[in-house]
C-alpha distance (Angstrom), angle and dihedral (degrees) to the residues before:
residue distance angle dihedral
X1 . . .
X2 3.75 . .
X3 3.85 131.5 .
X4 3.84 133.9 -157.2
X5 3.72 120.2 -164.5
X6 3.75 121.9 -171.3
X7 3.91 119.2 -171.9
X8 3.71 120.3 -160.4
X9 3.83 136.4 175.7
X10 3.73 119.5 -155.2
X11 3.80 126.2 -137.5
X12 3.82 112.2 -114.1
X13 3.67 110.6 -73.6
X14 3.94 91.8 16.5
X15 3.81 97.2 85.9
X16 3.91 97.8 102.9
X17 3.83 91.0 42.9
X18 3.72 89.3 53.4
X19 3.76 93.7 50.5
X20 3.73 93.9 46.6
X21 3.79 89.5 53.8
X22 3.80 92.2 49.6
X23 3.88 93.1 47.1
X24 3.82 90.2 51.2
X25 3.81 90.3 47.8
X26 3.85 91.9 47.4
X27 3.83 89.5 51.5
X28 3.85 90.9 52.1
X29 3.71 93.8 45.7
X30 3.96 89.4 51.1
X31 3.98 86.3 63.9
X32 3.82 95.1 54.4
X33 3.83 119.2 102.2
X34 3.83 110.2 -101.8
X35 3.82 94.8 24.7
X36 3.78 111.7 134.4
X37 3.78 99.4 175.1
X38 3.81 141.2 -19.7
X39 3.86 122.2 -162.3
X40 3.72 137.4 -178.3
X41 3.87 117.4 -147.0
X42 3.73 118.0 -166.2
X43 3.81 125.6 -165.6
X44 3.68 112.0 -120.8
X45 3.67 111.6 -111.9
X46 3.73 89.7 -9.2
X47 3.83 142.0 99.9
X48 3.85 97.3 -118.0
X49 3.86 125.2 106.6
X50 3.61 128.3 -178.8
X51 3.82 125.4 -159.0
X52 3.76 118.2 -158.1
X53 3.68 123.5 -175.0
X54 3.78 127.2 176.4
X55 3.83 123.4 -158.4
X56 3.84 136.2 -178.9
X57 3.85 88.6 -111.9
X58 3.86 143.0 -17.0
X59 3.74 97.2 -88.8
X60 3.88 90.0 54.3
X61 3.81 90.4 50.5
X62 3.82 92.0 51.1
X63 3.79 92.7 44.4
X64 3.88 89.6 50.8
X65 3.76 93.9 48.2
X66 3.74 92.6 48.1
X67 3.84 91.1 46.9
X68 3.87 93.2 52.1
X69 3.84 98.0 38.8
X70 3.74 90.4 109.7
X71 3.82 91.9 60.2
X72 3.75 88.7 60.8
X73 3.89 100.1 42.2
X74 3.83 92.5 53.9
X75 3.78 90.1 63.7
X76 3.92 91.9 58.8
X77 3.84 94.6 -135.0
X78 3.91 88.9 -173.9
X79 3.83 87.0 73.9
X80 3.91 93.0 44.7
X81 3.70 104.9 41.8
X82 3.79 128.5 84.7
X83 3.73 98.0 -146.5
X84 3.83 135.2 -24.6
X85 3.80 124.3 -37.8
X86 3.73 119.8 -107.7
X87 3.85 114.9 -137.5
X88 3.88 122.4 -171.4
X89 3.81 131.1 175.6
X90 3.71 126.0 -143.8
X91 3.76 136.1 -173.7
X92 3.88 109.1 -131.2
X93 3.76 112.8 -136.2
């Protein structure tokens, strides 16, 4: 299995918008072939949000992310985020 983890920090006042965008994206990822799970983790009383998605393999992850890119772009994250996103890849063992 293969996992993608995106970490984002919202600008002040944009926390809820960021979480809603991530929840919508996770729901879209769950519909993609090869997706095992997709979660959104939110920092309690903080601006940081982590999106975690697990796929059968690396190719399925990239296909799923490409297929759902429009879900994220419609939320105009450049207006919500306080700095760039961090994206990391992991093997799930």
